[in-house]
C-alpha positions as CSV (number, residue, x, y, z in Angstrom):
1,M,20.4,-20.9,16.0
2,N,23.3,-17.7,15.6
3,D,23.3,-14.7,17.8
4,N,21.6,-12.8,14.8
5,H,18.9,-14.9,14.3
6,L,18.0,-14.6,18.2
7,S,18.4,-10.7,18.2
8,A,16.3,-10.4,14.8
9,L,13.1,-8.1,14.6
10,V,10.8,-9.2,12.6
11,R,7.7,-7.2,10.8
12,T,4.9,-7.4,8.3
13,A,4.5,-4.7,5.6
14,P,0.8,-4.3,5.5
15,A,-0.4,-4.0,1.9
16,K,-2.4,-0.6,1.5
17,I,-5.8,-0.1,-0.2
18,N,-6.7,3.4,-1.5
19,L,-10.4,3.4,-1.0
20,A,-10.6,6.8,-3.0
21,L,-8.0,8.9,-4.7
22,H,-8.3,12.6,-5.9
23,V,-5.7,13.9,-8.3
24,T,-6.0,17.3,-7.1
25,G,-3.1,19.2,-9.0
26,R,0.4,18.9,-10.1
27,R,3.5,20.5,-8.5
28,D,6.3,22.6,-10.9
29,D,8.5,19.5,-10.2
30,G,6.1,16.8,-11.6
31,Y,4.8,15.2,-8.4
32,H,0.9,15.3,-8.5
33,L,-1.3,16.2,-5.5
34,L,-3.1,13.8,-4.4
35,D,-5.7,13.3,-1.5
36,T,-6.6,9.7,-0.5
37,L,-8.3,8.0,2.0
38,A,-6.5,4.4,3.1
39,V,-6.5,1.5,4.9
40,F,-4.1,-1.5,5.7
41,A,-4.6,-5.0,5.5
42,D,-3.8,-7.6,7.6
43,L,-1.7,-9.4,5.0
44,G,1.5,-8.4,3.8
45,D,5.5,-8.9,3.1
46,A,7.4,-10.6,5.7
47,L,10.7,-9.0,7.0
48,S,13.2,-9.7,9.4
49,F,15.5,-7.2,10.4
50,A,19.6,-8.7,12.0
51,P,22.1,-6.7,13.5
52,A,25.1,-6.8,10.6
53,E,28.4,-4.6,9.8
54,D,26.8,-3.8,5.9
55,F,23.5,-4.6,4.4
56,S,22.4,-7.9,2.4
57,L,18.8,-8.4,1.6
58,E,18.0,-12.0,0.8
59,V,14.4,-12.2,-1.1
60,S,12.0,-15.2,-1.2
61,G,8.0,-15.9,-1.6
62,R,6.1,-15.9,-4.7
63,F,6.9,-12.4,-5.8
64,A,10.4,-13.0,-5.3
65,E,11.3,-12.6,-8.7
66,I,9.9,-9.2,-9.6
67,V,12.2,-7.3,-6.9
68,P,14.3,-4.6,-8.3
69,D,17.9,-5.1,-7.0
70,G,20.4,-2.5,-6.1
71,A,19.7,0.9,-6.2
72,D,16.5,0.4,-7.7
73,N,15.2,-1.8,-4.5
74,L,13.4,0.4,-1.8
75,I,14.0,-1.6,1.3
76,L,18.0,-0.8,0.6
77,R,17.4,2.6,-0.7
78,A,15.5,3.3,2.7
79,A,17.9,1.5,4.6
80,E,20.8,3.6,3.4
81,A,18.5,7.1,3.7
82,L,18.2,6.6,7.1
83,K,22.1,5.9,8.0
84,R,23.3,8.5,6.6
85,A,20.3,10.6,8.0
86,S,20.5,9.1,11.8
87,G,25.0,8.9,11.2
88,A,24.3,4.7,12.5
89,T,27.2,3.3,11.7
90,A,26.2,-0.1,11.7
91,G,24.3,-1.8,8.6
92,A,21.7,-5.0,8.8
93,Q,20.6,-8.7,7.4
94,I,17.7,-8.1,5.7
95,A,15.3,-11.0,4.9
96,V,11.8,-10.3,3.0
97,K,9.3,-12.9,2.1
98,K,7.0,-11.0,-0.9
99,E,3.7,-11.9,-0.5
100,I,2.4,-8.6,-2.3
101,P,1.7,-8.4,-5.8
102,A,4.1,-5.2,-7.6
103,G,2.6,-2.7,-10.3
104,A,-1.0,-3.5,-8.0
105,G,-1.4,-0.4,-6.9
106,L,-1.2,-2.1,-2.9
107,G,1.7,-0.1,-1.8
108,G,4.2,-3.5,-1.6
109,G,7.9,-1.9,-2.0
110,S,6.5,1.2,-0.3
111,S,5.2,-0.7,2.4
112,D,8.4,-2.6,2.9
113,A,10.2,0.8,3.2
114,S,8.2,2.2,5.8
115,T,8.7,-1.0,7.9
116,T,12.1,-0.9,7.4
117,L,12.7,2.7,8.5
118,L,10.6,2.0,11.6
119,A,12.4,-1.3,12.1
120,L,16.0,-0.7,11.6
121,A,15.3,2.8,13.7
122,E,14.4,0.5,16.4
123,L,17.4,-2.1,16.2
124,W,20.2,0.7,15.5
125,G,18.7,2.9,18.8
126,V,18.2,6.0,16.7
127,G,15.5,8.1,18.3
128,M,14.3,9.9,15.6
129,P,10.8,11.9,15.5
130,M,8.3,10.5,13.3
131,D,8.2,13.7,11.5
132,E,11.5,13.6,10.5
133,L,10.7,9.7,9.2
134,V,7.8,11.2,7.5
135,A,10.0,13.8,5.8
136,L,12.7,11.3,5.2
137,G,9.8,8.6,3.7
138,A,9.0,11.0,1.7
139,T,11.8,11.3,-0.3
140,L,12.1,7.5,-0.9
141,G,7.9,7.8,-2.6
142,A,4.3,8.9,-2.0
143,D,3.2,6.1,-0.2
144,V,6.1,5.1,2.0
145,P,5.1,8.2,4.8
146,M,1.6,6.2,5.0
147,G,3.0,3.2,5.9
148,L,5.1,4.5,9.0
149,F,1.6,4.9,10.1
150,G,-0.1,1.5,8.5
151,G,-3.4,2.5,10.0
152,A,-6.8,4.1,8.3
153,L,-5.5,7.9,7.3
154,R,-6.3,11.0,4.9
155,A,-3.3,12.0,3.1
156,R,-2.3,15.2,0.6
157,G,0.4,16.9,-1.0
158,I,2.3,14.1,-2.1
159,G,1.3,12.1,0.3
160,E,3.3,13.6,3.3
161,E,0.3,15.7,4.9
162,I,-1.2,12.6,7.2
163,T,-4.0,12.7,9.3
164,L,-5.3,9.6,11.4
165,L,-8.7,7.9,11.0
166,P,-8.4,6.3,14.2
167,S,-12.5,5.9,14.8
168,L,-12.6,4.4,10.7
169,P,-14.0,0.7,11.4
170,A,-12.5,-2.5,10.0
171,L,-13.7,-3.1,6.9
172,P,-14.0,-6.3,5.5
173,L,-12.4,-6.6,2.3
174,V,-11.7,-8.8,-1.2
175,L,-8.4,-8.0,-2.9
176,V,-7.9,-9.1,-6.1
177,W,-5.1,-8.8,-8.7
178,P,-5.2,-10.2,-12.3
179,A,-1.7,-11.0,-12.6
180,R,-1.2,-7.7,-14.7
181,V,1.4,-5.6,-13.8
182,V,0.4,-1.7,-14.7
183,S,2.8,1.3,-14.6
184,T,1.9,4.3,-12.5
185,G,4.0,6.9,-15.1
186,K,1.8,5.7,-17.8
187,V,-1.2,5.7,-15.9
188,F,-0.7,9.4,-14.9
189,Q,0.4,9.9,-18.3
190,T,-3.0,8.5,-19.7
191,L,-5.1,10.7,-16.6
192,G,-3.9,14.0,-18.4
193,Q,-5.0,16.9,-17.3
194,S,-5.3,16.7,-13.0
195,P,-9.5,17.2,-12.1
196,G,-8.4,18.9,-9.2
197,R,-11.6,17.7,-6.9
198,A,-10.5,17.6,-3.2
199,L,-12.6,14.9,-1.1
200,P,-15.4,15.5,0.6
201,E,-15.5,15.9,4.4
202,L,-15.6,13.0,6.0
203,P,-18.8,12.1,8.0
204,D,-18.5,11.9,12.0
205,N,-20.8,8.9,11.4
206,M,-19.1,6.3,9.9
207,G,-19.6,3.8,11.9
208,D,-20.4,0.6,10.0
209,A,-18.8,-1.1,6.8
210,R,-22.2,0.2,4.7
211,A,-21.2,3.7,5.9
212,V,-17.6,3.9,4.4
213,A,-19.0,2.4,1.4
214,D,-21.9,5.1,1.1
215,F,-19.3,8.1,1.8
216,L,-17.3,6.7,-0.9
217,K,-19.7,6.4,-3.6
218,T,-19.4,10.3,-3.2
219,T,-16.1,10.3,-4.3
220,T,-13.8,8.4,-7.3
221,N,-10.6,6.7,-7.9
222,D,-9.3,9.4,-10.7
223,L,-7.0,7.5,-11.6
224,E,-9.1,4.1,-12.4
225,A,-10.3,5.1,-15.5
226,P,-6.7,5.8,-17.2
227,A,-5.7,2.4,-15.8
228,V,-8.5,0.5,-17.0
229,A,-7.5,2.1,-20.6
230,L,-4.1,0.5,-20.6
231,E,-5.2,-2.6,-18.8
232,P,-8.5,-3.8,-19.5
233,A,-8.5,-6.9,-16.9
234,I,-8.6,-4.1,-14.7
235,G,-12.6,-4.0,-16.0
236,D,-12.5,-7.6,-15.4
237,V,-12.0,-8.0,-11.9
238,L,-14.7,-4.9,-11.3
239,Q,-17.0,-6.3,-13.2
240,A,-16.8,-9.9,-11.6
241,L,-16.6,-8.3,-8.2
242,S,-19.8,-6.7,-9.3
243,K,-21.4,-9.8,-9.6
244,T,-20.7,-10.8,-5.7
245,P,-22.7,-9.4,-2.6
246,C,-20.4,-6.4,-1.7
247,L,-21.2,-3.2,-0.8
248,F,-19.0,-1.5,-3.1
249,A,-15.7,-2.2,-5.4
250,R,-13.0,0.2,-6.8
251,M,-9.9,-0.2,-7.9
252,S,-6.7,0.3,-5.7
253,G,-3.7,3.3,-6.5
254,S,-2.8,3.3,-10.2
255,G,-4.0,-0.5,-10.1
256,S,-3.9,-3.2,-11.2
257,A,-5.2,-4.5,-8.1
258,C,-8.8,-3.8,-6.7
259,F,-11.1,-4.3,-4.0
260,A,-14.1,-5.1,-2.9
261,I,-16.0,-4.2,0.7
262,Y,-18.8,-6.3,2.7
263,E,-20.6,-6.5,5.3
264,T,-18.8,-9.3,7.2
265,L,-15.6,-11.0,7.0
266,D,-17.2,-14.4,6.4
267,A,-19.2,-12.9,3.4
268,A,-15.6,-11.7,2.0
269,G,-14.3,-15.0,3.0
270,T,-17.5,-16.9,0.4
271,A,-16.7,-14.1,-1.9
272,A,-13.1,-14.8,-2.2
273,E,-13.3,-18.0,-2.4
274,T,-15.8,-18.1,-5.3
275,L,-13.7,-15.9,-7.2
276,A,-10.3,-17.6,-6.7
277,R,-11.9,-21.1,-8.1
278,A,-13.9,-18.9,-11.0
279,H,-10.6,-17.1,-11.9
280,P,-7.6,-19.6,-10.5
281,Q,-5.0,-16.8,-12.6
282,W,-5.8,-14.4,-10.4
283,W,-4.5,-13.5,-6.9
284,V,-7.5,-13.4,-4.7
285,R,-7.6,-12.5,-1.0
286,A,-9.8,-11.6,1.6
287,T,-8.8,-9.6,4.5
288,L,-9.8,-7.2,7.4
289,A,-8.4,-3.5,6.8
290,R,-7.9,-1.3,9.3
């Protein structure tokens, strides 16, 4: 066991679930404006960061083959961005075990980038305030600022206007990805004109999963219909989830993964086992999201 291994930071980059997502407009530069309610699962990619002179990245795990290389890799882009912004002179030996599918609307790459920013700031002793990290994260992608907080939140703008929601209850969920990748760009193209409706104000009394589910019924994911049009397997997942004793089911983000809310984690676990047996080609997980 070498010294780098002993001093490595080990972190989990959690899957992000958009419980609701309204597209409120579009800026002149083409970025869409969003209003979204998001939570983070208790499962995700495993990352480690060890001191090194230069950057290196080792990728393993079930979804390793879909991780882009070089300038397209969000982990390396985040590392380089922080190095430039902070004036740090070191690099890092980074390893990631990919357990979150890409092209699923679960923010796997973005969560990896958020985790990289936080971990390298710690590893290098960079005292960058959170608002500066958020601004830096926003240059990497709309989901990256959300991942810096890793808890229930509402995000507006292009994802950088964040309100934390610490009183939102933990939610027993089942996540299902139908092993089909959907292009976020194509989903937005299919959406066409932005609906332009902000989320309703969140009630103060959402004390349990049922109350959250009831609130979500007053909201939408504006990207669900265009995503289903592009990939009908999403509709198959939603239909399968609706046949379980869930409180609510919806697509996350721009797809193709979907979630369902249950009253208890035991109920979610039972539903996940049933779905996995019936659809062995799907990625199915029960989780507690906060």
